[in-house]
C-alpha positions in Angstrom: -16.5 21.7 -18.5 -19.9 22.9 -17.2 -20.5 26.5 -16.3 -23.0 27.4 -13.5 -24.4 30.6 -12.2 -23.0 31.4 -8.8 -25.5 31.3 -6.0 -25.4 33.1 -2.8 -22.5 32.0 -0.5 -23.5 30.2 2.7 -21.1 30.4 5.6 -20.0 27.0 6.9 -18.6 27.2 10.4 -17.5 23.7 10.5 -18.9 21.0 12.7 -22.1 21.9 14.6 -22.1 22.1 18.4 -23.9 20.7 20.2 -23.9 17.3 18.5 -27.4 17.6 17.0 -28.5 20.3 14.6 -31.6 20.8 12.4 -31.4 21.9 8.8 -35.1 22.0 8.1 -34.9 25.7 7.0 -32.3 25.0 4.3 -33.7 25.6 0.8 -33.7 22.4 -1.1 -32.6 24.1 -4.3 -29.1 24.7 -2.9 -26.4 22.8 -4.8 -22.8 22.1 -4.3 -20.1 23.9 -6.4 -19.0 22.3 -9.6 -16.2 19.8 -9.2 -12.9 19.8 -10.9 -12.1 16.3 -11.9 -14.7 15.1 -9.5 -13.3 16.9 -6.4 -13.7 20.3 -4.8 -11.2 22.5 -3.1 -12.3 23.9 0.2 -9.3 25.6 1.7 -11.4 28.3 3.3 -14.4 27.7 5.6 -16.8 29.5 3.3 -18.7 27.2 1.0 -20.7 28.3 -2.1 -23.7 26.4 -3.4 -25.0 26.4 -6.9 -28.4 26.5 -8.5 -29.6 23.3 -10.2 -27.6 22.4 -13.3 -29.3 22.4 -16.7 -29.3 19.0 -18.3 -27.4 19.1 -21.6 -29.2 17.9 -24.7 -26.6 15.2 -25.1 -27.7 13.7 -21.8 -31.3 13.2 -23.0 -32.0 10.0 -24.9 -35.3 9.4 -26.5 -34.8 5.7 -26.2 -34.7 6.0 -22.4 -31.0 4.9 -22.1 -29.0 6.1 -19.2 -26.3 8.8 -19.5 -22.9 7.4 -20.1 -20.7 9.7 -18.0 -21.0 10.8 -14.4 -21.1 14.4 -15.3 -24.3 13.8 -17.1 -25.5 11.6 -14.3 -24.8 14.5 -11.9 -26.9 16.8 -14.1 -29.8 14.3 -14.0 -29.9 14.1 -10.2 -29.4 17.8 -9.8 -33.0 18.3 -11.0 -34.3 16.3 -8.1 -35.9 17.6 -4.9 -33.3 16.1 -2.5 -30.9 18.8 -1.1 -27.2 18.2 -1.3 -25.4 17.7 2.0 -24.4 21.0 3.5 -20.7 20.0 3.4 -19.2 19.5 0.0 -16.3 17.2 -0.7 -13.0 18.5 0.5 -10.5 16.1 -1.0 -9.0 17.9 -4.0 -8.1 16.0 -7.2 -4.7 17.7 -7.6 -3.2 15.2 -10.1 -2.9 16.4 -13.7 -4.0 13.1 -15.2 -6.5 10.4 -14.4 -4.8 7.5 -16.1 -1.2 6.5 -16.9 -0.5 7.3 -20.5 1.7 5.2 -22.9 4.9 7.1 -21.9 4.3 6.5 -18.2 3.3 2.9 -18.8 6.5 2.3 -20.8 8.6 3.9 -18.1 6.9 1.8 -15.5 7.6 -1.4 -17.4 11.2 -0.3 -18.0 11.8 0.4 -14.3 9.9 -2.6 -13.0 12.9 -4.7 -12.1 15.2 -2.0 -10.6 12.3 -0.5 -8.6 11.2 -3.9 -7.5 14.6 -4.6 -6.1 14.6 -1.3 -4.2 11.1 -1.9 -2.8 12.1 -5.5 -1.8 15.1 -4.3 0.1 13.4 -1.5 1.9 10.3 -3.5 2.7 12.3 -6.5 4.0 14.3 -4.3 6.3 11.3 -2.6 7.7 9.4 -5.9 8.1 12.3 -7.6 9.8 12.7 -4.6 12.2 9.0 -4.6 12.9 9.1 -8.4 13.5 11.9 -8.0 16.0 10.2 -5.3 18.0 6.8 -7.0 17.9 8.0 -10.4 19.1 10.6 -9.0 21.6 8.5 -6.4 23.4 4.8 -6.7 22.4 4.1 -10.5 22.6 4.1 -10.9 18.8 1.0 -11.0 16.7 -1.0 -12.5 19.5 -0.1 -9.7 21.9 -0.7 -6.9 19.3 -4.1 -8.4 18.4 -5.2 -9.0 22.0 -8.1 -6.5 21.7 -8.4 -5.9 18.0 -6.9 -7.1 14.7 -6.2 -3.4 14.0 -4.0 -2.3 16.9 -3.6 1.4 17.7 0.2 1.0 17.5 -0.1 0.0 13.8 0.1 3.5 12.3 0.7 2.5 8.7 -2.5 0.7 8.1 -4.6 3.0 10.3 -3.3 6.0 8.4 -4.2 4.4 5.1 -7.6 3.4 6.3 -8.2 6.9 7.7 -8.3 8.2 4.1 -11.5 6.1 3.5 -15.0 7.0 4.7 -17.7 4.4 4.5 -21.1 5.8 3.5 -24.4 4.0 3.9 -28.0 4.8 3.2 -30.9 3.1 5.1 -34.4 3.7 3.9 -37.2 3.2 6.4 -40.8 3.1 5.2 -41.9 5.2 8.2 -41.5 8.9 9.1 -39.4 9.9 12.0 -39.8 12.7 14.5 -36.8 15.1 14.3 -36.6 15.8 18.0 -36.9 12.2 18.9 -34.2 11.3 16.4 -31.7 13.7 17.9 -32.5 12.5 21.4 -32.0 8.9 20.4 -28.7 9.7 18.7 -27.4 11.6 21.7 -28.4 8.7 24.0 -26.7 6.2 21.7 -23.6 8.4 21.5 -23.2 8.7 25.2 -23.9 5.1 25.9 -21.1 4.0 23.6 -18.5 6.5 24.7 -18.4 8.9 21.7 -17.4 12.4 22.5 -19.4 15.2 20.8 -16.6 15.9 18.3 -16.5 12.2 17.4 -20.1 11.6 16.6 -22.7 14.1 15.4 -26.2 14.1 13.8 -27.9 16.4 11.4 -31.6 16.4 10.6 -33.2 17.7 7.4 -36.8 17.7 6.2 -37.3 16.5 2.6 -40.4 16.1 0.4 -41.9 12.6 -0.4 -40.7 12.9 -4.0 -37.1 12.2 -3.0 -36.1 8.7 -4.0 -33.3 6.5 -2.7 -31.0 6.5 -5.8 -30.9 10.3 -5.7 -30.0 10.3 -2.0 -27.3 7.7 -2.5 -25.8 9.6 -5.5 -25.6 13.0 -3.7 -24.7 11.9 -0.2 -21.8 9.7 -1.1 -20.1 12.8 -2.5 -19.1 14.3 0.8 -16.5 13.8 3.6 -16.8 12.8 7.2 -13.9 15.1 8.3 -16.1 18.2 7.7 -18.6 17.1 10.3 -17.1 14.7 12.9 -14.0 12.6 13.5 -15.4 9.1 13.7 -19.1 8.8 12.9 -21.7 11.2 11.4 -25.4 10.6 10.7 -27.6 12.7 8.5 -31.3 11.9 8.9 -33.6 13.0 6.0 -37.3 13.0 7.2 -40.2 12.9 4.7 -44.0 12.6 5.4 -44.0 8.9 4.6 -40.4 7.7 4.9 -37.0 8.3 6.4 -33.5 8.1 5.1 -30.7 7.5 7.6 -27.3 8.4 5.9 -24.2 7.4 7.8 -20.5 8.2 7.4 -17.9 6.3 9.4 -14.1 6.5 9.4 -12.7 3.2 8.1 -9.7 3.6 10.4 -11.8 2.7 13.5 -14.6 0.5 12.2 -15.0 -2.1 9.4 -18.0 -2.4 7.1 -19.9 -4.7 9.5 -19.4 -2.2 12.3 -20.8 0.6 10.2 -24.0 -1.4 9.8 -24.1 -2.1 13.5 -23.8 1.6 14.4 -26.8 2.4 12.3 -28.7 -0.6 13.7 -28.0 0.5 17.3 -29.2 4.0 16.5 -32.4 2.7 14.9 -33.0 0.4 17.9 -32.5 3.4 20.3 -35.1 5.4 18.4 -37.8 2.7 18.8 -36.9 1.2 22.2 -35.8 4.4 24.0 -32.8 2.6 25.4 -29.4 2.6 23.7 -27.6 -0.8 23.3 -23.9 -1.1 24.1 -22.2 -2.0 20.8 -18.7 -0.5 21.2 -16.2 -2.7 23.1 -13.7 -0.9 25.3 -10.4 -2.3 26.7 -10.9 -3.1 30.3 -14.6 -2.5 30.3 -16.6 -4.9 32.7 -19.6 -4.6 30.4 -18.1 -5.3 26.9 -14.5 -6.1 26.2 -13.6 -8.6 23.5 -10.2 -10.3 23.9 -8.4 -12.7 21.6 -8.8 -16.2 22.8 -5.9 -16.8 25.2 -6.8 -20.5 25.8 -6.4 -21.5 22.2 -2.9 -22.9 22.0 -3.3 -23.8 18.3 -4.0 -20.1 17.6 -0.9 -19.1 19.5 1.2 -21.5 17.6 0.1 -20.3 14.2 0.8 -16.7 15.3 4.3 -17.6 16.4 7.6 -16.0 15.4 8.6 -18.4 12.6 5.3 -18.0 10.6 5.6 -14.3 11.1 9.1 -14.3 9.8 8.1 -16.3 6.7 5.2 -13.8 6.2 7.8 -10.9 6.4 9.8 -12.3 3.5 6.7 -13.3 1.4 5.1 -9.9 1.9 8.2 -8.1 0.9 8.4 -10.1 -2.3 4.8 -9.5 -3.2 5.2 -5.7 -2.5 8.3 -5.7 -4.7 6.3 -7.2 -7.6 3.3 -5.0 -7.2 4.9 -1.6 -6.4 7.9 -2.2 -8.6 5.4 -2.2 -11.5 3.0 0.6 -10.4 5.2 2.9 -8.3 5.4 5.4 -11.2 1.8 5.1 -12.2 -1.2 7.4 -11.7 -3.3 4.5 -10.6 -1.2 4.1 -7.4 -2.8 7.2 -5.9 -6.2 5.6 -6.0 -5.1 3.7 -2.9 -4.6 7.0 -1.1 -8.1 8.4 -1.4 -7.4 10.1 -4.7 -9.6 7.9 -7.0 -10.5 8.4 -10.6 -13.0 11.3 -11.1 -15.2 8.8 -12.9 -15.6 6.9 -9.6 -19.2 5.7 -10.0 -21.7 3.8 -7.9 -25.1 2.2 -8.4 -27.6 0.7 -5.9 -30.3 -1.9 -6.5 -32.4 -4.1 -4.3 -34.7 -7.2 -4.6 -38.2 -7.2 -3.1 -39.3 -9.7 -0.4 -40.9 -11.9 -3.0 -37.8 -11.8 -5.3 -35.4 -12.5 -2.5 -37.6 -15.4 -1.2 -37.8 -16.9 -4.8 -34.0 -16.7 -5.2 -33.3 -18.2 -1.8 -35.7 -21.1 -2.3 -34.1 -21.9 -5.7 -30.6 -21.8 -4.2 -31.6 -24.1 -1.3 -33.1 -26.6 -3.8 -29.7 -26.7 -5.6 -27.7 -26.6 -2.4 -25.8 -23.6 -3.7 -24.4 -21.1 -1.2 -25.6 -17.4 -1.7 -22.0 -16.3 -1.5 -21.2 -18.3 -4.7 -24.3 -17.2 -6.4 -23.7 -13.5 -5.7 -20.1 -13.8 -6.8 -21.0 -15.5 -10.0 -23.7 -13.1 -11.0 -21.6 -10.0 -10.1 -18.9 -11.4 -12.3 -21.4 -11.9 -15.1 -22.4 -8.3 -14.6 -18.7 -7.3 -15.0 -18.6 -9.3 -18.2 -21.7 -7.6 -19.6 -20.0 -4.2 -20.0 -18.0 -3.4 -23.2 -14.7 -5.1 -23.5 -12.6 -2.0 -23.0 -14.0 -1.6 -19.5 -13.2 -5.2 -18.4 -10.2 -6.5 -16.5 -9.7 -10.1 -17.8 -7.7 -11.3 -14.8 -8.6 -9.1 -11.8 -7.4 -9.4 -8.2 -10.2 -10.9 -6.2 -10.4 -9.5 -2.7 -12.9 -10.5 -0.1 -13.1 -10.2 3.7 -13.9 -12.4 6.6 -14.6 -11.5 10.3 -12.5 -12.8 13.1 -14.8 -11.5 15.9 -17.1 -14.4 16.2 -14.4 -17.0 15.7 -11.3 -15.9 17.7 -12.5 -13.4 20.3 -14.0 -14.0 23.7 -16.6 -13.8 25.1 -18.8 -15.1 22.2 -21.4 -12.5 21.4 -23.6 -11.8 18.5 -22.1 -9.8 15.6 -23.9 -6.6 16.7 -20.7 -5.0 18.1 -18.4 -2.5 16.5 -14.7 -2.7 15.9 -12.3 -3.7 13.2 -12.1 -7.5 12.9 -12.1 -8.0 9.1 -9.1 -9.5 7.4 -8.7 -9.5 3.6 -8.4 -12.8 1.6 -8.1 -13.2 -2.1 -6.6 -14.7 -5.2 -6.1 -14.0 -8.9 -8.8 -15.6 -11.1 -10.0 -14.8 -14.5 -13.4 -13.3 -15.1 -14.6 -16.6 -16.6 -13.5 -18.4 -13.4 -15.3 -15.8 -11.3 -18.5 -16.4 -13.3 -18.3 -20.1 -12.8 -20.5 -21.6 -10.0 -18.1 -24.5 -9.5 -15.1 -22.2 -9.1 -17.0 -19.8 -6.8 -18.2 -22.7 -4.6 -14.7 -24.2 -4.4 -13.3 -20.8 -3.4 -16.0 -20.4 -0.7 -15.3 -23.8 0.7 -11.6 -23.1 0.9 -12.3 -19.7 2.5 -14.4 -21.2 5.3 -11.8 -24.0 5.8 -9.0 -21.4 6.2 -10.9 -19.1 8.6 -12.2 -22.0 10.8 -8.9 -23.7 11.1 -6.9 -20.5 11.0 -4.7 -21.7 8.3 -3.5 -20.7 4.8 -4.4 -17.2 3.8 -6.4 -16.5 7.0 -3.3 -16.8 9.2 -1.1 -15.0 6.7 -3.5 -12.1 6.4 -4.0 -11.9 10.1 -0.3 -11.6 10.8 0.1 -9.1 7.9 -2.5 -6.8 9.2 -1.6 -6.9 12.9 2.2 -6.9 12.7 3.3 -5.4 9.4 0.4 -3.1 8.7 -0.4 -4.5 5.3 -3.8 -5.4 4.1 -3.9 -6.5 0.5 -0.8 -4.4 -0.5 -2.1 -4.0 -4.0 -0.6 -1.0 -5.8 -3.3 -0.7 -8.5 -6.8 -0.7 -7.1 -8.3 -0.5 -10.6 -7.3 -4.2 -11.0 -9.2 -5.3 -7.9 -12.6 -7.1 -7.9 -13.6 -6.4 -4.2 -16.4 -8.7 -3.2 -18.3 -8.3 0.1 -21.3 -10.4 1.2 -22.5 -9.7 4.7 -25.2 -12.4 4.7 -28.4 -12.1 6.7 -28.9 -9.0 8.8 -31.8 -7.3 10.5 -32.9 -3.9 11.8 -35.4 -3.2 14.6 -38.8 -4.7 13.7 -40.4 -1.3 14.5 -38.7 0.1 11.4 -41.1 -1.9 9.2 -38.4 -3.5 7.0 -35.6 -1.5 5.6 -33.1 -1.5 2.7 -29.4 -0.8 3.4 -26.7 0.1 0.9 -23.1 0.9 1.7 -19.7 1.6 0.0 -16.8 3.9 0.3 -17.5 7.5 -0.6 -16.5 9.2 -3.9 -12.8 9.0 -2.9 -12.3 5.3 -3.2 -13.4 2.6 -5.7 -11.8 -0.3 -7.5 -12.4 -2.1 -10.8 -15.5 -3.7 -9.3 -16.5 -3.1 -5.7 -19.5 -5.3 -4.9 -21.3 -5.0 -1.6 -24.2 -7.3 -0.9 -26.3 -7.8 2.2 -29.8 -9.3 2.9 -31.5 -7.0 5.4 -35.0 -7.8 6.7 -35.5 -10.3 3.9 -34.5 -8.0 1.1 -31.3 -8.4 -0.9 -29.5 -5.1 -1.3 -26.7 -4.6 -3.8 -24.2 -1.7 -4.2 -21.6 -1.7 -7.0 -18.9 1.0 -7.4 -16.2 1.3 -10.0 -13.3 3.6 -11.1 -13.2 1.8 -14.4 -16.7 1.4 -15.7 -18.7 4.6 -16.5 -21.9 5.4 -14.8 -24.3 4.4 -17.5 -22.6 1.1 -18.2 -22.4 0.4 -14.5 -26.1 1.0 -14.2 -26.9 -1.5 -16.9 -24.5 -4.0 -15.4 -26.3 -3.8 -12.0 -29.7 -4.2 -13.7 -28.3 -7.3 -15.4 -27.0 -8.7 -12.1 -30.4 -8.2 -10.5 -32.1 -10.1 -13.4 -29.5 -12.9 -13.2 -29.9 -13.2 -9.4 -33.5 -14.1 -9.8 -33.6 -16.0 -13.1 -30.3 -18.0 -12.7 -30.9 -19.1 -9.2 -32.4 -22.3 -10.6 -29.3 -22.8 -12.8 -30.9 -22.8 -16.2 -31.0 -19.1 -17.0 -27.4 -18.7 -16.2 -26.2 -20.8 -19.2 -28.8 -19.1 -21.4 -27.5 -15.7 -20.3 -23.9 -16.7 -21.0 -24.9 -17.8 -24.5 -26.6 -14.4 -25.0 -23.5 -12.6 -23.8 -21.2 -14.6 -26.1 -23.6 -13.9 -29.0 -23.6 -10.2 -28.3 -19.8 -10.2 -27.9 -19.5 -12.0 -31.3 -21.9 -9.6 -32.9 -20.0 -6.6 -31.5 -16.6 -8.0 -32.8 -18.2 -8.7 -36.2 -19.6 -5.2 -36.4 -16.2 -3.7 -35.4 -14.4 -5.7 -38.0 -17.0 -4.7 -40.6 -16.6 -1.1 -39.8 -12.8 -1.4 -40.0 -13.0 -3.1 -43.4 -15.4 -0.4 -44.7 -13.0 2.3 -43.4 -10.1 0.6 -45.2 -12.1 0.5 -48.4 -13.1 4.2 -48.1 -9.4 5.1 -47.6 -8.3 3.0 -50.5 -11.0 4.5 -52.8 -9.9 8.0 -51.7 -6.2 7.2 -52.3 -7.0 5.7 -55.7 -9.1 8.7 -56.7 -6.4 11.1 -55.5 -3.6 9.2 -57.2 -5.6 8.9 -60.4 -6.4 12.6 -60.4 -2.7 13.5 -59.9 -1.7 11.2 -62.7 -4.2 12.8 -65.1 
């Protein structure tokens, strides 16, 4: 553990009021308290900050390699000029272990069948009861999803999602005026019906030496609940640039909506007029409703498909939770992720993105497939012990522009994403043909509202299940938000987003092309920080070089050669160790005989 010298306590009186506050007078040397297993206890309202941590000699590498563990990574960023957010993380890592040991794993395997039977019976009873109530009194899945695919009545999934905060960092190459930023946010908040306790802003002055990776690393280590209930923005203003850091409760808004909230705020700053991006039930200005004229949609959301879904979901939950109900990894799904939950950001320049896009168009390869393939190659580039050979692939599609009326641009905020996925191997994920086939099937299902799309829609709206995977450390969560843009007055931005420190999976990939720049964020609860950093750098290289199709096969040959060399080196070391042990035993036995 690291020891730090206690700084002077600073009183934290909770959320500021009114909704905008300036923190320009806060010393930039203030640091958060040391974290126990990656979390901090904040039962009282008084928060203590620490002085910058000293970097251990072990964290320094003459060859320029990155630190392996997040504790060392924390120490590296602690030397920077960016202040920590004034509110430290409040989720406390109270579990005594971070992984299931051999005894717990053996117990889980032994109890898999009996626990699976119990889970199936309980889940089937609850699903059948929910099905009866939904289709008797609420118009079924179609009635529940009339205004959103995440209805307010569905307390199970809303409670689960409320444990997750989405963090994003937008870098603008222009300085912002603090007073104007606060006025713009208040105008945007009022226009979209947020109360003061629901949405707040904080403005802090920083030096030009602060860089985006440091901002991302420090500001994803905080919680929304300590500042606002729905949406919170922290603006960091420098002489030549601005960082807009956003936190949004995943209960109310999906990842696309989190982008649109920041986009609307930026547009308000430059236009002086706030856009309406938040639909409200019954509003004459903006109210998105499920297409009631689509008879085919009603048919596929009928009682019989929902009944089949109830049984199928119960069986899947029995298999998943029967195995992992007694595991430590189960708690990752409840905002209690591994303390080594790491995250790395990277972006391509305008020229690099244009080069990649042109090469993909020439080959008629979809960016979705290319991004999935290269991210899988990045996952395969880490040491074998950090790989999941057969992960659970999870991706999301939006229902807003396909099933909701009136048809508007995807600039609005809500919760219309549904999760779709399958169970491939890492080799299949890194195959362009497999990724292209998966993408084609994904589009077919969502456009015809068939297969996994209809199943997931019913699951999420009626039964409150989205993914129902009990071990997040097996999930390869892939997000590609395609082409997006911010206000042209911002001068071209980069945008990165992911859940905060409390949530990650085996590989959580978030990609979006904003203002012509491809932005990548990868988080993991399995891969250490240093290895994850090298994996993201490898993905960036592959995105550019393999877009033409040639470098990908070359890179795979290189990876296989490196893997073979590592195995050969490992076997050689084991053989040498055996020889040394044999020599020692022979010498000992010979000495005893003499």
